N, C-alpha and C positions, 0 to 999 in steps of 0.2 A: 219044553225049552225056558231057558231064563235069560234075562230077568221076566218077569210075569206080574200083571195087576191082577188079583182077586176082586173080584168085585161080587158083593153079598147082595143079591136084588132084595132077597126078604128083608135084611137091615136097612135097606134104603127104604123100602116101603114103608118099613115101620116108622123111619126118621120122617117121611112125608107125612104119616099120620099125626107125629107129634108136633111137626111145624104147622099142620094143619090146626090143630087144635088151639095154637095161640092166636096164629093169624086170621082164622076164620069165624072160630066160635068167640074166641076171647076178643078179638082185635075188629070181626065184621068186615074184613077185606078179603077179596077176591085173592087168589094165589095163581102167581105165573113162576112156574117150575123152569130154572134155566137148564141146559143141554150140554152149554160148552166147554164145560170143565170135563168132560167124559168123551168130547170130541163127539158129541150124538149118539155115543155108543146105543145100535140098534136095540138091543136086549132092554137096555134101560130106558129108552125112549119111548118103546114097547110098555114098561109097567108104566111108565108116568103118564102115557095117552091114555092108558086103561083105568087109572087111580079116580076114583070118584070124587075124591077133594081138589082135585086140580082142576081147574079154570082154562088156564092157558100154556101152550109148551112155548118156551122162547129160546133165542139163540143169539149170537152176535154173528153168525154167517150163514148167507142163504144157502151156501152149498151143502151145509149140516140140515137147515129145516127141509130142504129139498129131499132129502133120505126120508123122511118121516112124514112130511104135508097130508098127503093119502089117509094114512093110517089115522092120524089124529084128528083130524076131519069126522073121519067115519065114527069116532069116538065121542062126535059130538063139542069139540073144543076149538078153540082157535089158535092157530101160529102168530108169532111175535118175531120180527128181526129188530134185535135192540140197538145193534149198532146204527149210525145214521147210515141210508143207503147210498152206495156210490153209483154215481151216473151210468156206469158201464154194465150195473146189474139190473136197471129198472123194469127189465121184464120179467126177469126172474121173482125180482122182489112181490111185484102184482101177484106172479102166478102161483108163485108158493106162500106167501106169506098172508094173513089177512090183516094184520096191523104191523104198522112201521113206525121208529120212533123219529123224528125230523126236527132241524131246527132251521134248514136254509128254503127261501121261497123257491129258488130255481129247481131245487131238488123236488119239492111241492107239484109245479108245476109239471114235470117231467113225470111224476107217478099219475097224475089227472091224465095226461095224454094219454098214458101207456093203458090206464085203469078204462078209460074210454074204448080204445083197441081192444079190449080183450071181454068187454061187455060187463065190468064189475064196480061195485063200490068200494075202494078201498079205505082201511081207516086209520086214521093219522093219530099218534099221540105226539104232541108239541113237547119237546122238552125245553126245559128251565134250569139255567145255571144258579145256583144258589150259592156259589163262593168256591165250590170244590175245583172248579177250572178244569173241568174235562167239556164234556160236549153240552150244547146249550143255550139258547139267548140268554143274554146275562140279564139277572131280573131286573135291575134299575132301567131298562133300555125298553121304554114302555112304546116306542113308535114301531121297534121291531116286533116285539112280542105280537102286538094288534095287527101290523100288516100280515104275519103269519098268519094269525087267525082269519083275519077275512081272505086271504089266499084259499084257504081252504073250505072257507062258507063260499067263496064265489064260485068252486070249481064244481064240473057237475059230477065228476066220480069219485069225488074223496066225502069221507064224511070227520069231521072236527071228534074224535072219540075221547080222547084224552090230554091231561096234562102229565107231565112226568120231570123227575130230577134225577141226577146221579149224587150219591155223595160216598165219600170216602176211598173210591177205586185210586184215583189220582192226588187229590190233595189231601187225603187222608182227615177231611173234615167229619166231625161228629155229627148222624143226625140228632137233632134236639126239636123240640115244641117251636122254639123260636124261630129257626131258618125252615122247618117244614110247613110251619102257618103263614110263611111268606109265600108259597105254592097254593096254598089253599086260598089266600087273600087275590092270587093271580085268576083261580077260577071264578071266583065271587065277581071279581071285576070285569071277565071276558062275558062271563053270562048276564051279567047287568045292562054294560054297554050295548052288546049286540043280541040281545033278547036270545040266549040259547040256552042249552042244558047240557051240562059237560057228564057224560057218562062214570068216566074213571079218573080218580087223581093216583098217580102212582108214587106213593111215597120213599122210592128207594128199594134197596136191597136187602141181602141180612143184616147191613150192618143197621136197620131201621125197626129189627123184629125186636129189640130189646125195649123200643118203647111201650108195646103193649101192655105186658107184665106190671110196668111200672105205671100205669094208666097214665101216659103221658103222649099217646099219637094223637096228632089234631083230628076231631072226628071227620073232617071231611076226607081225609086219608082211605082212601077204600081199596089198595091194590097194592100188594107186594111184591117184589121180583127175588126168587130165591134160589140159590145156588149152593153156596158151601154151607148154609145153615140146613140144608137136608143132605147133603155127602159127609160132613164132619160134625154135623150138630154144634155148630157156632153161631154166636152173633157174631158179626166182625167189626163191633165197634170198639168193645172191651176183651174180646175173646173169650166168654163166658160161654159155659156149656148149657145149652138149652133142653128144658125136661122132659125125660122121654127120649131123649136123642144117644144114640152111640155116634163114637168116633173111629169103629174100628170095621166099617162096612166096606172098606178098600184099603187093601194090606196090597204092600210090594215085596215080591220076593226074588232074592238075588242068589246067586253060587260062587262061593269061595274058589280061586282060581289062584293064591298062593297066602300061604301062611308061615311066616318065617319069625324070627327074633331078630330086629334090628336097632340102632338108635332111633332115639324120638324126634332128634334133631338133623335135618340134613347137613352134609358136609359141604362147606366150600362157600363160596360168596354168593348172597340171597340176591336173585334178580325179579323179576316177573314171572307169573305162570303161564298158561295156556293161555288163559283170559286177561292177559294185561294186569293181574291184579301182584301187589308186593304182597307176599302170605307172612304171618308171624306165626312162631312154634312155642310152643310149651315144652320144656327139656321134664319129661317123664324118666328120663332114663333109659335103659335098653327095654324095650315091650315086644309083645307078640302083634305082629300086624296082621290083618287080615285083609288082602285085598278080594273083591267081589267085581264080576264082570259085569258092570251098568256103574254110568256116570252123568256127567252133566250133560250130554247129547239124549240122554232119556229122561233124566228127572232132575230135581234141584236137591243139592245134597243138603242145603240147610235147612230143609224140609222135611228130612227124613228122620225116623226117631226109632231104634232099636227095638223091638218086644223084648230082647235082653237088654234089661236096665244095666246090666253091669258091662255094658259094651259102648263105646265112645263113638263117634263118628268123627275123624279126622280133618277129612276132605276129598275132594275127589280131583280127577283131572275129565277130559271129555267121556270116556270109556272106562275109568276104574273108579272105586271108592274103596276108601283107606279107612279101616276101624282098629282102633285099638282093644283087643279081646282080653287082656290081660289079665283084669278083674274076674272074667267070668269064671264060674262054674261048670260051665261046659265045657269038654274037652273038644273043639273045635279041630275040624281038617279040612284039607282040600275036596270040593265036591260038595260039602253040606251047604244048605239051602239056610240063608237067613231072610226074617220077616221084618216090616217096617212100616209103624203108621206112618201117614203121610200128612204134612200141610198142605194148603191148596196149591201153591206152586208147584210142587212136587207131584201132585195129582195131574193137573194140567199139563204139565210135560211129559208124565208118565203115559198118560191115554193119548197124547199124539203121537209119541214116537211110534213110528213101526217096526222099531225092535224090540218094544216091551208086547209080550203075548198077553190079551186078555182071558181071563179063567171066570168060569161062572158059579157060582155057590146057591 
């Protein structure tokens, strides 16, 4: 059935090998592989859990971690909840995640109580906001940061395992030596004032990996969290291809359901589309328009790139993708299947949609 997402496990494995060469061998960082973009797909998670170069397996949703935590732990790795825990999920966080990222004292207190009930010690990474303005205690707020650190140290069933930060995902702030050094300075300050050693300094996600080949990663950074870099082979700071990776491990396939010659400009007064946007159109004259049975409910049309480079994506509604196939050398017809490389947003939606079948290669 179509649409379907082709997942090449071997190519993903080779991508992990490639980013491990950069992250672990060249950068001396542990590697946390993130499963959320493929919605914790079981076969992919098993490959990740078995991979000898992977140190931690992480996700933003405890429901995803729950599906593979037992398998990952049996393979000697730890599970990590990256999104700050909700109060309603504390029990599952402690049960299925070995480590969680945190920024609220009240949440830390709940985690400690639940960990005591379960008879375990839960590891905590305190998140510090370096200016991207997503999660974390703001780096200038000394009182809040030390209060959180002291809360963890005073808890009977928590361990202050690390400090972390997130850049690029919301504010699009590029990781640099200067801003990541602030995180390292905070590690030094906390260790010096509280007389402890912090094992993990997590310097961000796939947007930080580019600093390693440039020799610009601060020395104290010893962990990276990688999703897009192993899925699509990108550093997400400057969208450059990482050495040894491939961008075709994930391919979307969709079927043509209509192929007709029509004008390129809609006829009549232009209002807003199904998503409240006011579209603009290019006058291409009469063109061959292929309609595929896949849409915005299934993927992100702006992140699709036809393997047939002479085909253009014109747009999409919730369940139709519209292409201009006029310039193609191929003689398409209804029923034909077309293939697309995908950007991260397209992968995320396709893997989450219940209407997109997953097929493994």
